[in-house]
C-alpha positions in Angstrom: 35.2 7.7 -41.1 34.3 10.9 -39.3 36.2 10.2 -36.1 39.1 9.5 -38.2 38.8 13.4 -39.9 38.3 14.9 -36.5 41.3 13.4 -34.8 43.7 14.5 -38.3 42.1 17.9 -38.2 42.9 18.1 -34.4 46.4 17.0 -35.0 46.9 19.4 -37.9 45.8 22.3 -35.6 47.8 21.1 -32.7 51.0 21.3 -34.9 50.3 24.2 -36.0 49.5 25.7 -32.3 53.7 24.7 -31.8 54.6 26.2 -34.8 53.1 29.1 -34.2 54.6 29.4 -30.9 58.2 28.4 -31.7 57.9 30.7 -34.3 57.0 33.7 -32.0 59.4 32.9 -29.4 62.6 32.3 -32.0 65.1 34.1 -29.9 66.8 37.3 -31.4 70.8 38.2 -31.5 69.8 40.4 -28.6 68.6 37.3 -26.6 71.9 35.7 -27.5 73.5 38.2 -26.0 71.7 38.7 -22.8 71.8 34.7 -21.8 75.6 34.7 -23.0 76.2 37.7 -20.6 74.1 36.1 -17.5 76.1 32.9 -18.0 79.4 34.8 -18.4 78.5 36.8 -14.6 77.6 33.0 -13.3 80.7 31.5 -14.4 82.3 34.9 -13.0 80.2 34.8 -9.7 81.5 31.3 -8.6 84.8 31.8 -8.4 84.9 34.9 -5.8 83.4 37.0 -3.2 82.6 40.4 -1.8 84.4 43.2 -3.8 85.9 40.9 -6.0 82.9 39.1 -6.7 81.2 42.3 -8.5 84.3 43.2 -10.4 84.3 39.8 -11.6 80.5 39.4 -12.0 80.8 42.9 -14.0 84.2 41.2 -15.7 81.8 38.7 -16.6 78.9 40.5 -18.0 81.5 42.4 -20.5 83.0 39.5 -21.5 80.0 38.0 -22.2 78.6 40.6 -24.5 82.0 40.7 -26.3 82.4 36.8 -26.8 78.1 37.2 -28.3 79.3 39.4 -31.0 81.4 36.6 -32.4 78.7 34.6 -32.8 76.6 34.1 -36.4 73.0 33.6 -36.1 71.5 31.4 -38.9 67.7 32.1 -38.7 66.0 28.9 -38.9 62.1 30.3 -38.7 61.3 28.1 -35.7 64.4 28.3 -34.0 68.0 29.9 -34.5 71.4 28.4 -34.7 74.2 30.4 -33.0 78.0 29.7 -34.0 81.3 31.1 -34.0 84.2 29.8 -36.5 87.6 29.3 -36.0 90.0 30.8 -38.2 90.3 27.8 -40.3 86.6 28.0 -41.2 85.5 25.1 -38.3 83.1 25.7 -35.7 84.5 26.0 -32.3 81.1 26.3 -30.5 77.6 25.8 -31.4 74.3 26.6 -29.9 70.4 26.1 -30.3 67.9 29.1 -30.0 64.4 27.5 -29.0 61.5 28.8 -27.2 63.8 31.6 -25.7 66.2 29.0 -24.1 69.6 27.9 -25.6 71.0 24.5 -26.0 74.7 23.8 -26.5 75.6 21.9 -29.3 79.3 22.2 -29.3 
């Protein structure tokens, strides 16, 4: 009986530790903006070379900065949901922010 209670306390402590970790590393709007700029720069960089590559990288960074402003953040406590709506109100793109990483959902 004592072993079972000890195991349940350990499981609860572990769940609380994971929840605390996720809450502390929940990405904010600034994290998403920086990630979006990096992703845009990477996609621009893969298309050119030399001076043109630098210009495309800067343009990609600007594009990511502008695009990240179109996303609305929903704070879920342990994670964040970033979504961009179309003119008709449908979700065009969405990303899940979890532990300072982002996963494209749509």
